[in-house]
N, C-alpha and C positions, 0 to 999 in steps of 0.2 A: 914646825919642821922646816929647816933651812934648805936652800938649794943644794948645799953640799950634802945634807942628809938624804935628799931625794936621789942624788947620784949614787948613794951607797945601797939603795934598795936592789934586791935581787931582780925584781921585775924591770928595773931600768938598766941593769948591767949589760955589758957587751961580752958575749961568749966567744972566745978565740976560735972555737971549733967552726964558727960560721963566718970567719973573717974574709973568706973569698966568695961570699954569697953571689956577688955580682959577676963572678967569673964562671959560675957553675952552669952546666947544661940544664935543660928542663928536666931531664931524667934525674940528674943529681939533686936538683932543687926539690923535686917531688919526693924522692927517697929521704932526703934530709928532713923535710917537714914531717913526713910520715913517721920517721924514727923519733922525732921530738914529741909528736902527738902521742905516740905509744907510751910515753912515760907519765902521761897525765892520770890515767886511772890508778896507777900505783901511788901517786901523790895524794889522790882522794882517799884511797884506802888507808894511808898513814894518818889521815885526819879523821877517820871514823870515830875514834874516841871523843873527839870534839863534836862531830856531827850528830851522833846518835842521841845523846841527852838533849840536844837542842831540838831535834825533831820530836822526841817524846814530850817535851814541854809544850811545843807548838800544837801537837795533836790533842793534848789534854785541854788546852784553851779553846781550840776549835770545837771540840766536843761540847763545850759549854756555851757555844754561840759566838766565839771570837772570830776575828778576821785575820787573814794572812796578807801582809803588805810588804812589797819589795820597794826599796829605795836605792836609786843609783844615778850616776851621771855617765854620759857617753855610752860606751859598749856595755858596761855592767847594767846600766839602766835599761838599755834595749833588751838585754837578756832577761831582765826581770819582767818587762812588758811581754816578751814572747812567752815565757812560762805561764804568766797569769792569764794571758788571753786564750790559752789552750784549755783552761779548766772548765769554762761553761760548756763547750761542745763535748768534752771528754767525760765530764762528770755531772752535767746538768746543774751546775752551781750557778747562783745569781752572780752577775758580774761584780757586785760589791763585796763578795766573800773573799776573793783573792784578786788583788789588783796591784798595780805598780805606780809609784810616784817617780817621775822623771825630772831631774834637774833641768830647769829651763822650760818646763811645761811640755804638753803633748807634741808641740811642733818640733821639739828637740829630738824626737824619735827619728825624724828624717833629716832635719837640717840642724847641725850643731849650733848651740847658742854659746857664744864665746863668754867665758868667765862664769858661767852658771855653776860650775862645780866648786868654785871658790867662795860662793855666797852662803856662808854658814847661817845667816839670819833667815834666808829663804828656806833652807832645809828645815829649821825648827818651825817656821811658819806653816810649811806644808803639812807637818804632822798635826798642828793645831787645826788647820783647815779640814783635815780628814776626820777630825773628831776621835782621834786615837784614844782608846781607853784600856782599862786593866785586863780585859779578856783578849785583846788583840796581840798579835805578834808582828814586830817590825824587823825585817831583815835588811840591814844596810850592806850593799855590795860595792866593793871598791878594790880593784886589783892592788893598788899601792897600800891600802889600809889607812890612808891619811886624808882622803878627799874631804874638805871642810863641810860641804853640803851634806854628805852622808854621815859623817861623824856627828854633826849637830842634830841631824834628824834622829839618829838612834839615841843620843843623849836626851833629847826632848821626849821621845817616846817613853823612855824609862821614867822620866820625871812625871809623866802622866799615868804611870802604873803599868804600862805595857811590857811585854817580854821583848827585850832588845837583843838582837843577834847581829854579829858582825862577820861578814864573809870576805876574806882578803886572800892574797897570794904571797904575802910576806910574813916574816916572824916579828912578834912583839910589836904589833901595830897600835897606833892611837885608836883605831876603830875597835880593836879587841878590848882595849882598856876601858872604853865607855860601855861596852856590851855586857850583858849578863852571860852570854855564851859567845866566846870568840872562836871563830873557825878560820884557821890559817892553812890553806892548801898551798904548800911551797913547791911551785912548779919550776922555779929557777928562771934564768934568763931566756928571753924569747929568741927564736931563730933570727927574726928581724928585730934588732935591739929596741926595746921599749914598746913594741907593738903588742899590747896586752889583749888585743882581740883574738890572739892566737892561743897559746897554751892556757893562759889565765882565763880567757873567755870560755874555752872548752871546759875547764875545771868548774867554773861558776855554773855553767849549764848543767853539768852532771850533778852538782850538789843541789841545785834548785829542782831538778827532776826528782830527787829523793824527797825533798820537803813536800812538794805538792802531791806527788803520787802516794807516798807513805801516809801522809795525813788523810788523804781521801780513802785509801784502803782501810785505815784504822777507823774511819768514820762510816764504814759500811757501803762504800761506793763500788765495791767489787764482790764478786762471788767466785771463789777460787782465783783464777787469773783472768776472769772475764769482766770487761768494763760494762756492767749491767745498767749503769745510769747514763749511757751514751744517748745523745739526741739523734734519732734516726731521721736526719733532715735531707738525705740524698740517697741515691740508689745504692751506693757502696755501703752506707751505714744501715740501710734497711736490710740488705742482705746479711750484714753482720748480726743484726738483731735476730733475724730468722735463725741463723746458725746457733746463736746463743740459746734461744728458747728450745730449739731441737735438742741441744746438748743437755741443758738443765732438766727439761721435762721428758726427754727420751721419746719424742713423737716425730711424726713425719712432717714434711714441709707444709702441707695444706692445713694441718691442725695448728701448727705454729703461726702461720699467717693469719688464720681466722682469729686466734686469740689476740694476736698483736693488733689487728684492726679494731677489735672490740675495745682493747685497752689503750687506744691512741698511740700505739707503737711503744708502749712502756714495757721493757723486757721483764722487769720484776713482777709487775702485775700479771702479765700474760703467763709467766712461769707459775705463779701461785695459782691462778685460775685452773690451769691444767693439772698441776701436781695435787692440789687440794680439792679439785672438783667444785670450785666455788664460782659464783658470779662476780662481776666486776666490783660491786659494792662491798661484798664480803671480803674480797681480796684486798681492796683498798683499806678496809678497817683493820685487817690482819697485818698488813705492811706498816701501817701507822703505829699500831700497838707494838710492833717489833722495832720501832725507831728507824725504819727504813732499811733495816738489815735483812736481805733476802734469805740468808741461811737460817736466821732465827725464825723468820716467818714460815719457812718451809718445815722446820723441825719441831716447832712448838705445837702442842695439842690445843 
């Protein structure tokens, strides 16, 4: 893609509606940005026909032991890191199940590494280093849809048999061309021309929220809308665990706390112990037989 081609991208365009940005008051700027941000969910909704089958394919692989891997440079890479890092505390997943690969390495999360996004060979090498295989899903994230590091990573992931997904904010992108599932959330020009940490970044976070959350819900990490695999590592989360057990088992606080303390603050095990009248060993066996799915464990005889 030439420099001229880059200038034609919607995410690089200058929107005349924002031509007097530097002359606006703070109130006008805030209202303008808020109005622009309000268009992002609609853009994501328009892309749902691309998003849904990609999530279905991802969840199916994860159910068979596959990993979810985000790859990006700059802001998209940092958004991938953010989403991946929330999975262990929210769903008690091991850190290697959902993780992010950042162009330029971990240091680039805080300090930009110049030229890292243009290094296609490094993108492919990162996929090799991660041992990506047929059960894994690799989601390349690039606002422009043409970042060499990301395109090469997704291409290499597919060569190794993985599911390759491309998430961009332009139409007909090179990233979509190399991916099995191309997701293009067309948010249009940014308020601050080319600053794709704005609408584009918001769109990427919304889509990654869907990938991680839906995959985990489909994998039995929720009961109703309760995050029953949460790690109760602080006061707030212990109180949340207590409320969940009280709701699921329909018991008072003291009963819920006693069961949670016996179960090392595992919401699923505590709920089974109370609802099924079983000790910790029996509840553990039941939950394991149910594949970790609390609803199945509670309902099966």
